[in-house]
C-alpha positions in Angstrom: 136.2 118.4 120.8 138.0 115.1 120.9 135.7 112.2 121.4 137.4 111.2 124.7 136.5 114.6 126.2 132.8 114.3 125.4 130.5 114.6 128.4 128.5 111.8 126.8 131.3 109.4 127.7 130.6 110.1 131.4 126.9 109.2 131.2 126.7 105.6 132.1 123.3 105.9 133.8 120.8 108.7 134.0 121.8 109.3 137.6 125.0 110.8 136.3 123.0 113.8 135.1 122.1 114.7 138.6 125.8 115.6 139.3 126.1 118.0 136.4 125.9 121.8 136.5 123.6 123.7 134.1 126.5 124.7 131.9 127.4 121.1 131.5 123.9 120.1 130.7 123.7 122.7 127.9 127.1 121.4 126.6 125.7 117.9 126.7 122.7 119.0 124.6 125.0 120.2 121.9 127.0 117.0 122.0 123.8 114.9 121.7 122.6 116.9 118.7 125.9 116.4 116.9 125.8 112.7 117.5 122.2 112.5 116.2 123.0 114.3 113.0 126.2 112.3 112.5 124.6 108.9 113.1 121.4 109.6 111.1 123.4 110.9 108.2 125.1 107.5 108.0 122.3 105.2 109.0 119.2 107.0 108.1 116.4 107.5 110.7 114.2 110.1 112.2 116.0 113.4 112.4 113.7 116.4 113.0 111.7 114.8 115.8 114.9 113.7 117.8 116.6 117.1 117.4 113.5 118.8 118.9 113.5 116.9 122.2 117.1 116.9 123.3 116.7 119.4 126.3 113.4 117.7 127.3 115.2 114.3 127.4 118.0 115.7 129.6 115.5 117.4 131.9 113.4 114.2 132.3 116.3 112.1 133.3 117.7 114.8 135.5 114.4 115.0 137.5 113.1 111.4 137.4 114.7 108.2 138.4 114.5 105.8 135.4 113.9 102.9 135.3 111.9 103.0 138.5 110.1 106.0 137.1 108.6 105.1 133.7 109.0 107.4 130.7 106.9 106.4 127.7 107.7 108.0 124.3 104.7 108.3 122.0 105.4 106.8 118.5 109.0 106.4 119.8 110.7 108.1 116.9 112.2 110.8 119.2 114.0 108.4 121.6 117.6 108.8 120.4 118.7 111.3 123.1 117.0 109.1 125.7 119.0 106.1 124.4 122.3 107.9 124.7 121.4 109.0 128.2 120.6 105.5 129.4 123.9 103.8 128.7 123.7 103.2 125.0 126.0 105.9 123.7 128.8 103.5 122.9 126.6 101.4 120.7 124.7 104.4 119.2 126.6 104.1 115.9 124.7 100.8 115.3 121.3 102.5 115.3 118.8 100.9 112.9 121.5 98.5 111.6 121.1 94.7 111.6 121.9 93.5 115.2 122.2 97.1 116.3 120.1 99.5 118.4 116.4 99.9 117.4 115.2 103.3 116.3 112.3 102.9 118.7 112.0 102.1 122.4 112.3 98.4 123.2 111.8 96.8 126.6 114.1 93.9 125.6 116.9 96.4 124.7 117.0 98.3 128.0 115.1 98.5 131.3 114.9 102.2 130.7 112.6 101.6 127.7 109.4 101.3 129.7 107.1 100.3 126.8 107.6 99.4 123.2 106.2 102.1 120.9 106.1 102.5 117.1 102.6 103.6 116.4 101.1 106.9 117.5 98.8 108.0 120.3 99.4 105.1 122.7 101.7 106.7 125.3 99.1 108.0 127.7 97.2 104.7 127.9 100.5 102.8 128.4 101.9 105.2 131.0 98.5 105.2 132.9 98.6 101.4 133.0 102.2 101.4 134.3 101.3 103.9 137.0 98.1 102.1 138.0 100.1 98.8 138.4 102.8 100.7 140.4 100.2 102.0 142.8 98.4 98.6 143.1 101.8 97.1 144.1 102.2 99.7 146.9 105.1 101.6 145.2 105.3 105.4 144.8 107.1 105.8 141.5 106.2 108.2 138.7 105.0 107.7 135.1 105.5 110.2 132.3 103.9 110.1 128.8 105.6 112.2 126.2 103.2 112.9 123.3 103.5 115.2 120.3 100.7 117.5 119.1 100.3 115.3 116.0 99.6 112.2 118.1 96.7 114.0 119.8 94.8 113.6 116.6 94.5 109.9 117.5 91.3 109.0 119.3 93.0 106.6 121.8 94.9 109.6 123.3 91.6 111.2 124.2 90.2 108.0 125.6 93.3 107.7 127.8 93.1 111.4 128.9 89.5 110.9 130.0 90.3 107.8 131.9 93.3 109.3 133.6 91.3 112.3 134.7 88.7 109.9 136.1 91.2 107.9 138.0 93.0 110.9 139.4 96.4 109.2 139.5 99.4 111.5 139.4 100.2 110.9 135.7 102.5 113.4 134.0 101.7 114.1 130.4 104.2 116.1 128.4 102.6 117.7 125.4 105.4 118.4 122.9 104.0 121.1 120.7 106.3 122.0 117.8 103.8 123.9 115.7 101.7 126.3 117.8 102.6 129.9 118.0 101.3 131.7 121.1 101.3 135.5 121.7 103.6 136.7 124.5 100.8 138.3 126.6 98.5 135.4 126.8 101.4 132.9 127.0 103.0 134.8 129.8 99.8 135.0 131.9 99.1 131.4 131.3 102.6 130.4 132.4 102.2 132.5 135.6 98.8 131.2 136.5 99.6 127.6 135.7 102.9 127.7 137.6 101.0 129.2 140.5 98.5 126.3 140.5 101.4 123.8 140.5 102.8 125.0 143.8 102.2 122.7 146.7 101.1 125.5 149.0 98.4 126.4 146.5 97.2 122.8 146.3 97.0 122.5 150.1 95.1 125.8 150.4 92.7 124.8 147.6 91.9 121.4 149.3 91.3 123.1 152.7 89.2 125.9 151.1 87.1 123.4 149.2 86.5 121.3 152.4 85.6 124.4 154.4 83.2 125.8 151.9 81.3 122.5 151.6 80.8 122.5 155.4 78.9 125.8 155.4 75.4 125.1 156.6 72.5 125.2 154.2 74.2 126.8 151.2 77.7 125.3 151.3 77.3 123.0 148.2 75.7 125.8 146.2 78.5 128.2 147.1 81.1 125.6 146.3 79.6 125.1 142.8 79.6 128.8 142.3 83.3 129.0 143.2 84.1 126.2 140.8 82.2 127.9 137.9 83.9 131.2 138.7 87.4 129.5 138.8 86.7 127.9 135.4 85.5 131.1 133.9 88.8 132.8 135.0 90.8 130.0 133.6 88.9 130.2 130.3 90.0 133.8 130.0 93.7 133.3 130.7 94.4 129.7 129.8 95.2 128.9 126.2 93.3 125.6 126.3 91.0 124.6 129.2 90.3 121.2 127.7 92.8 119.4 130.0 91.5 121.2 133.1 88.0 120.1 132.3 89.2 116.5 132.1 90.7 116.7 135.6 94.3 117.6 134.9 96.4 120.4 136.2 97.7 122.4 133.2 101.0 124.2 133.0 102.4 125.9 129.9 103.3 126.7 127.4 106.9 126.7 128.5 110.1 126.9 126.3 111.1 123.5 125.3 114.8 124.3 124.8 115.4 125.8 128.2 116.7 123.0 130.4 116.5 124.9 133.7 112.9 125.9 133.0 111.8 122.4 132.1 113.6 121.0 135.2 111.8 123.5 137.5 108.4 122.6 136.1 109.0 118.8 136.3 110.1 119.2 139.9 106.9 121.0 140.6 104.9 118.3 138.9 106.5 115.6 141.0 105.3 117.2 144.2 101.7 117.1 143.1 99.4 114.2 143.7 97.2 114.9 140.6 97.4 114.3 136.9 99.3 117.0 135.1 99.7 118.2 131.5 102.9 120.1 130.8 102.7 121.9 127.5 106.1 122.7 126.0 107.0 124.4 122.8 109.9 122.9 120.8 111.3 123.3 117.3 111.6 120.2 115.1 115.1 119.9 113.7 116.6 122.3 116.1 120.4 122.7 115.8 120.6 121.5 112.2 119.7 124.3 109.8 118.5 122.1 106.9 116.1 120.3 109.3 114.9 123.5 110.9 114.1 125.0 107.5 112.3 121.9 106.3 111.4 119.7 109.2 108.9 117.5 107.2 111.6 116.5 104.6 114.0 115.7 107.4 111.5 113.7 109.5 112.5 110.3 108.2 115.5 110.2 106.0 118.0 107.9 104.4 121.7 108.6 104.6 122.8 112.1 103.6 125.7 114.6 103.6 125.8 116.6 106.9 127.3 119.6 105.0 125.0 119.5 102.1 121.8 117.9 103.5 119.5 115.9 101.3 120.5 116.5 97.8 117.9 115.6 95.2 120.6 115.2 92.6 121.9 112.1 94.4 118.6 110.3 94.3 118.3 107.3 92.0 116.5 107.8 88.7 114.6 104.5 89.3 111.1 105.0 90.6 109.7 103.4 93.7 106.3 101.9 94.0 105.3 105.0 96.0 106.3 107.3 93.2 104.4 105.3 90.6 101.4 105.4 92.8 101.7 109.1 93.0 101.8 109.5 89.3 98.9 107.1 88.7 96.7 108.8 91.2 97.0 112.2 89.4 96.3 110.6 86.0 93.3 108.6 87.2 91.9 111.6 89.1 91.9 113.6 85.8 89.9 110.8 84.2 87.5 110.1 87.0 85.9 113.1 88.7 84.6 111.0 91.6 88.1 110.0 92.8 89.1 111.3 96.3 92.3 110.6 98.2 92.5 110.2 102.0 95.5 109.7 104.2 96.3 109.7 107.9 99.1 112.2 108.5 101.3 110.6 105.8 100.7 112.7 102.7 104.4 112.6 101.7 105.2 109.1 102.7 102.1 107.7 100.9 102.8 109.6 97.7 99.9 112.1 97.7 101.7 115.4 97.6 101.1 115.8 93.9 97.4 114.8 94.2 96.9 117.3 97.0 98.2 120.1 95.0 96.3 119.3 91.8 93.0 118.3 93.5 92.9 120.0 96.9 89.1 119.7 97.2 89.3 116.0 96.7 92.2 115.4 99.1 91.8 114.8 102.9 94.5 114.4 105.5 92.6 113.3 108.6 95.7 113.3 111.0 96.8 110.2 112.9 93.3 108.8 112.9 93.3 105.7 110.8 89.9 104.4 112.1 88.2 107.7 111.1 90.0 107.7 107.7 88.5 104.4 106.8 84.9 105.1 108.0 85.1 108.6 106.4 86.0 106.9 103.1 83.1 104.5 103.6 80.8 107.5 103.9 82.2 109.0 100.7 81.8 105.7 98.9 78.2 105.3 100.1 77.4 108.6 98.4 78.9 108.0 95.0 82.6 108.8 95.4 85.4 106.4 94.8 87.8 107.1 97.6 91.4 105.9 97.7 92.8 105.5 101.2 96.6 105.6 101.1 98.6 104.5 104.2 101.2 102.1 105.3 100.2 98.5 105.8 101.3 98.5 109.5 99.0 101.4 110.2 95.9 99.9 108.6 96.1 97.3 111.4 94.7 100.0 113.6 91.5 100.2 111.6 90.8 96.5 111.0 87.3 96.8 112.4 86.5 99.7 110.2 87.7 97.9 107.1 85.5 94.9 107.9 82.5 96.6 109.5 82.2 99.8 107.6 83.5 98.8 104.1 83.4 95.1 103.5 80.1 94.4 105.2 78.4 97.1 103.2 80.2 96.2 100.0 81.4 99.7 99.6 84.0 100.4 96.8 86.8 101.9 98.9 90.3 101.4 97.5 93.1 100.8 100.0 96.6 101.6 98.6 98.8 99.9 101.2 102.4 101.1 101.0 105.2 99.4 102.9 103.5 96.0 102.6 105.9 93.2 103.4 109.3 93.7 105.0 110.2 97.3 105.9 113.9 98.0 106.5 115.5 99.6 109.6 112.4 100.5 111.6 112.0 97.2 113.4 109.1 94.9 114.0 106.5 97.6 114.7 106.6 98.8 111.1 106.5 95.5 109.3 103.6 95.3 106.8 103.3 91.5 107.1 99.8 91.0 108.4 97.4 92.5 105.8 97.0 89.3 103.8 96.1 87.1 106.8 94.1 89.9 108.4 91.8 90.5 105.5 91.7 87.3 103.4 89.1 85.8 105.6 86.7 88.8 105.4 84.0 88.5 102.6 83.7 91.0 99.8 87.3 92.1 99.9 89.7 92.0 96.9 93.4 91.8 97.5 95.9 92.6 94.7 99.7 92.5 94.7 101.5 94.3 91.8 104.9 93.3 90.6 105.8 96.6 88.9 104.9 100.2 88.6 102.9 99.7 85.4 101.0 96.8 87.0 100.2 98.9 90.0 98.7 101.5 87.7 96.6 98.8 85.9 95.3 97.5 89.2 94.4 101.0 90.4 92.5 101.7 87.3 90.9 98.2 87.4 89.7 98.9 90.9 88.2 102.2 89.9 86.8 101.2 86.5 85.3 97.7 87.2 82.8 98.9 89.8 83.9 96.1 92.1 81.4 95.4 94.9 83.4 95.8 98.0 86.7 97.2 99.0 89.9 96.6 97.1 93.3 96.4 98.8 96.4 97.0 96.6 99.5 96.1 98.6 103.1 97.0 97.5 106.5 97.3 99.1 108.8 100.0 100.1 111.2 99.3 97.2 112.2 100.3 93.7 110.2 99.0 90.9 111.8 96.3 88.7 112.3 96.7 85.0 109.0 96.2 83.1 108.3 92.9 81.3 105.4 92.4 78.9 103.5 90.2 81.4 103.0 93.1 83.7 101.1 95.0 81.0 98.5 92.3 80.4 94.9 93.2 81.3 93.7 91.9 84.6 91.4 88.9 84.7 89.5 88.6 88.0 90.9 85.8 90.2 93.8 84.9 87.9 97.5 85.7 87.8 99.8 86.0 84.8 102.7 84.0 83.5 106.0 85.8 83.5 107.8 82.9 82.0 106.5 79.4 80.9 108.2 76.5 79.2 107.2 73.0 78.1 109.9 71.3 80.2 109.5 72.9 83.6 108.6 70.7 86.6 108.7 73.6 89.1 106.3 76.6 89.3 107.3 79.6 91.4 104.1 81.4 92.3 104.9 84.7 94.0 103.2 87.8 95.3 104.3 90.7 93.1 106.8 92.3 95.4 109.0 89.2 95.3 109.3 89.1 91.5 113.0 90.0 91.6 113.8 87.3 94.1 111.7 84.6 92.3 113.3 85.5 88.9 116.8 85.3 90.3 116.0 82.0 92.0 114.8 80.6 88.7 118.2 81.6 87.1 120.1 79.9 90.0 118.0 76.8 89.5 118.7 76.8 85.8 122.4 76.4 86.6 121.5 73.1 88.3 119.4 72.0 85.3 116.1 72.7 87.1 113.6 74.6 85.0 111.2 76.8 86.9 108.2 78.8 85.5 107.3 82.1 87.0 103.7 82.9 87.9 102.7 86.3 89.2 99.7 85.7 91.4 98.2 89.2 91.1 95.0 88.3 92.9 95.4 87.0 96.4 91.6 87.2 96.8 89.3 86.3 95.1 91.0 83.3 93.3 89.8 81.4 90.3 90.0 77.9 91.8 89.9 76.2 88.4 92.9 78.1 87.3 94.8 77.4 90.5 94.0 73.7 90.4 95.2 73.5 86.8 98.6 74.9 87.9 98.7 72.4 90.8 98.1 69.5 88.4 100.8 70.7 85.9 103.9 70.6 88.0 105.9 68.2 90.2 106.6 71.1 92.6 104.7 74.3 93.2 106.3 76.9 95.5 104.2 79.7 96.9 106.4 82.7 97.8 104.7 85.5 99.6 105.8 88.6 101.5 103.5 88.2 104.4 102.8 85.9 107.3 102.6 82.2 106.6 99.7 81.6 108.9 96.5 82.7 107.2 98.4 83.6 104.0 97.9 82.8 100.4 100.1 79.7 100.5 98.1 78.0 103.2 94.9 78.8 101.2 96.5 77.2 98.1 97.5 74.1 100.1 93.9 73.7 101.2 92.8 73.9 97.6 95.4 71.3 96.7 94.1 69.0 99.4 90.5 69.6 98.5 91.0 68.6 94.8 93.8 66.1 95.5 96.1 67.7 93.1 99.4 66.0 92.2 101.9 68.8 92.8 104.0 68.9 95.9 103.5 72.2 97.8 106.2 74.4 99.4 105.1 77.6 101.2 107.8 80.2 101.7 106.7 83.2 103.8 107.3 85.0 107.0 107.2 82.6 109.9 104.4 82.6 112.4 106.2 84.7 115.1 107.3 88.2 115.5 110.9 88.7 114.3 113.4 88.5 117.1 115.0 91.8 118.2 118.3 91.2 116.5 116.6 90.1 113.2 114.0 92.9 112.9 116.5 95.6 111.8 118.5 96.0 108.6 117.6 96.7 105.0 114.6 95.0 103.3 117.0 92.8 101.4 118.6 91.7 104.7 115.2 91.0 106.3 114.2 88.9 103.2 117.4 86.9 103.7 116.9 86.4 107.4 113.4 85.0 106.5 114.8 82.8 103.7 113.0 84.8 101.0 116.1 85.9 99.1 116.9 84.3 95.8 119.6 82.1 97.1 117.4 80.7 100.0 114.5 80.1 97.6 116.7 78.2 95.2 118.4 76.1 98.0 115.0 75.2 99.5 113.8 74.0 96.1 116.9 72.0 95.4 116.6 70.3 98.8 112.9 69.4 98.1 113.1 68.6 94.4 
């Protein structure tokens, strides 16, 4: 079909969907899928999750009136169809590119994005807050939370469900279930009974009946309680899951998640109720693209790929990433130390623990999207003699800051945190940046923070953390990036609190002291400075905490200019700590701190590759060199 003939070109606002016939809506679903596959194959992104909710997105915008009605997408990595249906089809080709569309909902991008999401399990809380505010203002709009079955492993989702049932506001929760298989008999009865309970006439009858029973003299209350128990017993037999009903929700489902008309019918029923509702839909991740249907996990988050051939392993670079080195090191260390266990929070593949899980299944734990539990569970293991390694992305450890401090640091428990995606993370926007771990945890006593510059150094740090018997948790932070070529400095044994010289000369007046992930940028900056006859030594900090103050003071007294370059926030970061040490000992070196500035990245500067984000924040080699030349 020629692009000008696409139905998508006719969708300027969601209200345009209300004019379409069912046949056109199904054609629109096909068009959206093709656009998602085409764009993600070029730009990378979340593929499987978006292909699975196309019909649901269409039905939601057909029934509800966005932006007056609020739709909150949990995690947000399934919002691509939503974006195309809310006036952003023409710019969809810029998805996840610098100055382009975000891959997640963003309030600043469109009024149809009701709430910014990027982390899991928050949609019910947010949608309930939006609905409560709406009702307090006297309005009568709707709020819908779309949450996947995986996100229901997060505790905040249950806290929100409990509160929503207590408030009794007409919140609509869409449970997008793309894993559960339900037998036809039980499923059919459940759909029939739950659809029956959704009808307005049933609701009216139920309210009148309940009122009448309670008014019966002498034994009305007792009879009412008997009826309630009987009703719950019947539901327990026919309903697949009575949990939501017990919390105060109406429950409907499971319904087919790729049948637009069925979803529309159920949503329209839900609108007519004045109670909280859970609508359980079954979808298939990756639907419409065979490679993604067959292997939805591999196609969850992808880089660019060939539409015809899918992800071809032969096209992958032979260079190893930090994640791949971590994966190899974990297996080797686990062979040597029998008390090593590995824990992750629904990111076995992304965190590099697939090989470990296969070789040591009894020592591997995937706790689901429950970071807080992962940390405290690890603390329990450590308190009983194990040496657990918690592997997750830096941005997600933010969700368990209290557990890191209260449950591991306070008790001096030797839990190792392998923080992948520390620093700048390309394409996923500000919600996924791993910039806060240094400033979050440097102030907490008993915590060690390490930053490797290479794959080999990562292995040394991991073994050091296991072998030294360090009292307290150890954080090893590394970027989503390829490892640089090894140099001899990276193989030197670790000395607590000290870094290592990558290059050192007699004539240098400048020291570039960097966190490991910025070795490449610091090294290239030194080469650029050399062209202007400025000699700069390279010092890999290694330890961001603890720090040998005597060693640091010696450096600060040895150079005319010391530049601290870190892939983290400036406020509360290593550079500010070093500047305090310089002031305390009145050292002679002038200090420059180069780090992420103390604000969230602006919308148009939060997307792009890691290299582009480094450049925007003046942490690329050219910016480092220019800053030094201007200050020298």
